[in-house]
N, CA and C atoms as an extended XYZ file, in Angstrom:
201
Properties=species:S:1:pos:R:3:atomname:S:1:resname:S:1:resid:I:1 pbc="F F F"
N         0.569       -1.117       -0.304 N   MET     1
C        -0.037       -0.051        0.165 CA  MET     1
C         1.102        1.374       -0.202 C   MET     1
N         2.133        1.177       -0.239 N   LEU     2
C         2.898        2.294        0.006 CA  LEU     2
C         2.230        3.463       -1.052 C   LEU     2
N         2.311        4.465       -0.637 N   ILE     3
C         1.953        5.620       -1.662 CA  ILE     3
C         2.840        5.933       -2.950 C   ILE     3
N         2.126        5.933       -3.866 N   ALA     4
C         2.807        5.698       -5.212 CA  ALA     4
C         3.908        6.941       -5.392 C   ALA     4
N         5.114        6.776       -6.046 N   ASP     5
C         6.211        7.707       -6.206 CA  ASP     5
C         5.587        8.777       -6.467 C   ASP     5
N         5.934       10.074       -6.502 N   GLY     6
C         6.063       11.145       -6.834 CA  GLY     6
C         6.576       12.103       -5.950 C   GLY     6
N         5.467       13.436       -6.218 N   ASP     7
C         6.269       14.576       -5.363 CA  ASP     7
C         5.539       14.921       -4.054 C   ASP     7
N         5.921       15.500       -2.937 N   GLN     8
C         4.982       15.697       -1.829 CA  GLN     8
C         3.560       16.209       -2.217 C   GLN     8
N         3.290       16.756       -2.742 N   GLY     9
C         1.459       16.915       -2.867 CA  GLY     9
C         0.984       15.675       -3.357 C   GLY     9
N         1.504       15.061       -4.396 N   THR    10
C         1.285       13.880       -5.106 CA  THR    10
C         0.793       13.075       -3.779 C   THR    10
N         1.593       12.624       -3.170 N   LYS    11
C         1.761       11.453       -2.088 CA  LYS    11
C         0.624       12.212       -1.158 C   LYS    11
N         0.737       13.351       -0.590 N   VAL    12
C        -0.466       13.665        0.266 CA  VAL    12
C        -1.977       13.677       -0.543 C   VAL    12
N        -1.933       13.872       -1.558 N   ALA    13
C        -3.465       13.728       -2.234 CA  ALA    13
C        -3.654       12.076       -2.091 C   ALA    13
N        -2.679       11.600       -2.568 N   ALA    14
C        -3.427        9.880       -2.468 CA  ALA    14
C        -3.701        9.614       -0.847 C   ALA    14
N        -2.819       10.014       -0.193 N   ALA    15
C        -2.951        9.495        1.683 CA  ALA    15
C        -4.558        9.985        2.068 C   ALA    15
N        -4.843       10.942        1.360 N   THR    16
C        -6.179       11.849        1.750 CA  THR    16
C        -7.360       11.250        0.955 C   THR    16
N        -7.201       10.545       -0.282 N   TYR    17
C        -8.104       10.285       -0.989 CA  TYR    17
C        -7.904        8.732       -0.214 C   TYR    17
N        -7.047        8.007        0.046 N   LEU    18
C        -7.005        6.966        0.856 CA  LEU    18
C        -8.031        6.922        2.067 C   LEU    18
N        -7.852        7.908        2.902 N   LYS    19
C        -8.663        8.356        4.078 CA  LYS    19
C        -9.702        8.378        3.540 C   LYS    19
N       -10.351        9.009        2.913 N   ASN    20
C       -11.746        9.896        2.398 CA  ASN    20
C       -12.452        8.338        1.876 C   ASN    20
N       -11.639        7.748        1.202 N   TYR    21
C       -12.287        6.172        0.674 CA  TYR    21
C       -12.686        5.491        1.641 C   TYR    21
N       -11.651        5.157        2.485 N   THR    22
C       -12.055        4.332        3.810 CA  THR    22
C       -13.128        4.807        4.480 C   THR    22
N       -13.473        6.135        4.864 N   ARG    23
C       -14.332        6.802        5.560 CA  ARG    23
C       -15.985        6.525        4.730 C   ARG    23
N       -15.957        6.584        3.650 N   ARG    24
C       -17.355        6.387        2.968 CA  ARG    24
C       -17.454        4.531        3.016 C   ARG    24
N       -16.247        3.855        2.921 N   ASN    25
C       -16.743        2.650        2.683 CA  ASN    25
C       -16.196        1.658        3.940 C   ASN    25
N       -15.825        1.950        5.249 N   ILE    26
C       -15.592        1.233        5.874 CA  ILE    26
C       -17.034        0.341        6.641 C   ILE    26
N       -18.124        0.788        6.302 N   ASP    27
C       -19.043       -0.074        6.713 CA  ASP    27
C       -18.881       -1.228        6.207 C   ASP    27
N       -18.726       -1.489        4.772 N   TRP    28
C       -19.236       -2.714        3.808 CA  TRP    28
C       -17.911       -3.243        3.154 C   TRP    28
N       -16.720       -2.274        3.331 N   GLY    29
C       -15.999       -2.540        2.654 CA  GLY    29
C       -14.388       -3.398        3.115 C   GLY    29
N       -14.540       -3.831        4.344 N   LEU    30
C       -13.595       -4.456        5.061 CA  LEU    30
C       -14.374       -5.378        5.920 C   LEU    30
N       -15.734       -6.301        5.291 N   SER    31
C       -16.050       -6.534        5.743 CA  SER    31
C       -15.656       -8.572        5.844 C   SER    31
N       -15.046       -8.960        5.005 N   SER    32
C       -14.093      -10.258        5.432 CA  SER    32
C       -12.736       -9.888        6.466 C   SER    32
N       -13.020      -10.744        7.483 N   PRO    33
C       -11.862      -10.858        8.694 CA  PRO    33
C       -10.087      -10.929        7.633 C   PRO    33
N       -10.126      -11.512        6.542 N   GLU    34
C        -8.902      -11.685        5.891 CA  GLU    34
C        -8.667      -10.254        5.274 C   GLU    34
N        -9.560       -9.617        4.685 N   LEU    35
C        -9.342       -8.487        3.841 CA  LEU    35
C        -8.946       -7.442        4.880 C   LEU    35
N        -9.814       -7.303        6.190 N   TYR    36
C        -9.385       -6.406        6.851 CA  TYR    36
C        -8.143       -6.563        7.528 C   TYR    36
N        -7.362       -7.744        8.106 N   LYS    37
C        -6.097       -8.139        8.307 CA  LYS    37
C        -5.578       -7.905        7.842 C   LYS    37
N        -5.392       -7.929        5.820 N   GLU    38
C        -4.591       -7.345        5.392 CA  GLU    38
C        -4.162       -5.676        4.863 C   GLU    38
N        -5.357       -4.992        4.992 N   PHE    39
C        -5.555       -3.615        4.710 CA  PHE    39
C        -4.673       -3.055        5.893 C   PHE    39
N        -5.085       -3.461        7.353 N   ARG    40
C        -4.359       -3.190        8.347 CA  ARG    40
C        -2.971       -3.407        8.474 C   ARG    40
N        -2.325       -4.658        7.905 N   ASP    41
C        -1.056       -4.838        7.867 CA  ASP    41
C        -0.202       -3.812        6.782 C   ASP    41
N        -1.025       -3.853        6.081 N   ARG    42
C        -0.503       -2.788        4.753 CA  ARG    42
C        -0.284       -1.587        5.430 C   ARG    42
N        -1.494       -0.784        6.004 N   LEU    43
C        -1.533        0.110        6.758 CA  LEU    43
C        -0.185        0.893        7.178 C   LEU    43
N         0.168       -0.654        8.583 N   ALA    44
C         0.798       -0.232        9.510 CA  ALA    44
C         2.320       -0.475        8.564 C   ALA    44
N         2.642       -1.154        7.557 N   GLN    45
C         3.716       -1.016        6.994 CA  GLN    45
C         4.059        0.516        6.137 C   GLN    45
N         2.719        1.010        5.813 N   ALA    46
C         2.860        2.040        5.093 CA  ALA    46
C         3.475        2.914        6.057 C   ALA    46
N         2.640        3.195        7.417 N   LEU    47
C         3.246        4.083        8.097 CA  LEU    47
C         4.557        3.823        8.401 C   LEU    47
N         5.201        2.732        8.484 N   HIS    48
C         6.687        2.803        8.900 CA  HIS    48
C         7.641        3.007        7.600 C   HIS    48
N         7.505        2.798        6.500 N   GLN    49
C         7.817        3.380        5.116 CA  GLN    49
C         7.796        4.548        4.584 C   GLN    49
N         6.593        5.511        4.798 N   GLU    50
C         6.601        6.458        4.413 CA  GLU    50
C         6.902        7.508        5.046 C   GLU    50
N         6.901        8.751        4.560 N   GLU    51
C         7.581        9.943        5.098 CA  GLU    51
C         6.806       10.656        6.257 C   GLU    51
N         7.335       11.359        6.874 N   PRO    52
C         6.738       11.704        7.976 CA  PRO    52
C         5.643       12.496        7.954 C   PRO    52
N         5.840       13.717        6.698 N   TYR    53
C         4.638       14.336        6.746 CA  TYR    53
C         3.329       13.924        6.074 C   TYR    53
N         3.261       12.349        5.809 N   LEU    54
C         2.104       11.598        5.651 CA  LEU    54
C         1.339       10.830        6.823 C   LEU    54
N         2.468       10.924        7.800 N   HIS    55
C         1.731       10.237        8.747 CA  HIS    55
C         0.471       10.677        9.627 C   HIS    55
N         0.552       11.880        9.644 N   ARG    56
C        -0.743       12.721       10.150 CA  ARG    56
C        -2.295       12.046        9.520 C   ARG    56
N        -2.021       11.633        8.161 N   VAL    57
C        -3.324       11.350        7.343 CA  VAL    57
C        -3.193        9.924        7.443 C   VAL    57
N        -2.302        9.431        7.635 N   LEU    58
C        -2.477        7.703        7.445 CA  LEU    58
C        -3.003        7.293        8.702 C   LEU    58
N        -2.441        7.905        9.904 N   ILE    59
C        -2.865        7.712       11.172 CA  ILE    59
C        -4.475        8.053       11.594 C   ILE    59
N        -4.683        9.102       10.646 N   GLU    60
C        -6.499        8.917       10.722 CA  GLU    60
C        -7.319        8.093        9.982 C   GLU    60
N        -6.455        7.362        8.738 N   VAL    61
C        -7.255        6.178        8.527 CA  VAL    61
C        -6.778        4.861        9.712 C   VAL    61
N        -5.990        5.006       10.249 N   VAL    62
C        -6.160        3.690       11.522 CA  VAL    62
C        -7.156        4.070       12.148 C   VAL    62
N        -7.422        5.253       12.723 N   CYS    63
C        -8.427        5.595       13.512 CA  CYS    63
C        -9.726        5.089       13.348 C   CYS    63
N        -9.982        5.316       11.682 N   LEU    64
C       -11.223        4.705       11.408 CA  LEU    64
C       -11.257        3.352       10.950 C   LEU    64
N       -10.534        2.600       11.059 N   ILE    65
C       -10.676        1.171       10.689 CA  ILE    65
C       -10.269        0.488       12.234 C   ILE    65
N       -10.348        1.083       13.101 N   SER    66
C       -10.250        0.938       14.745 CA  SER    66
C       -11.656        0.861       15.535 C   SER    66
N       -12.239        1.933       15.090 N   THR    67
C       -13.175        2.188       15.759 CA  THR    67
C       -14.895        1.006       15.420 C   THR    67
């Protein structure tokens, strides 16, 4: 799930899109336990590997899937 190559603005836009998409689709999009685990694991991986300026947006995604 690493955010695509590109400049800082493109990466922030991609992370924001992921956050908004997750917010809109969390109720039905991760209904499978396997899918939820894979999404969660890839999100954790992205948090460790991406630039610090993306952490705030990605942490918002973590909060969405944790509730």
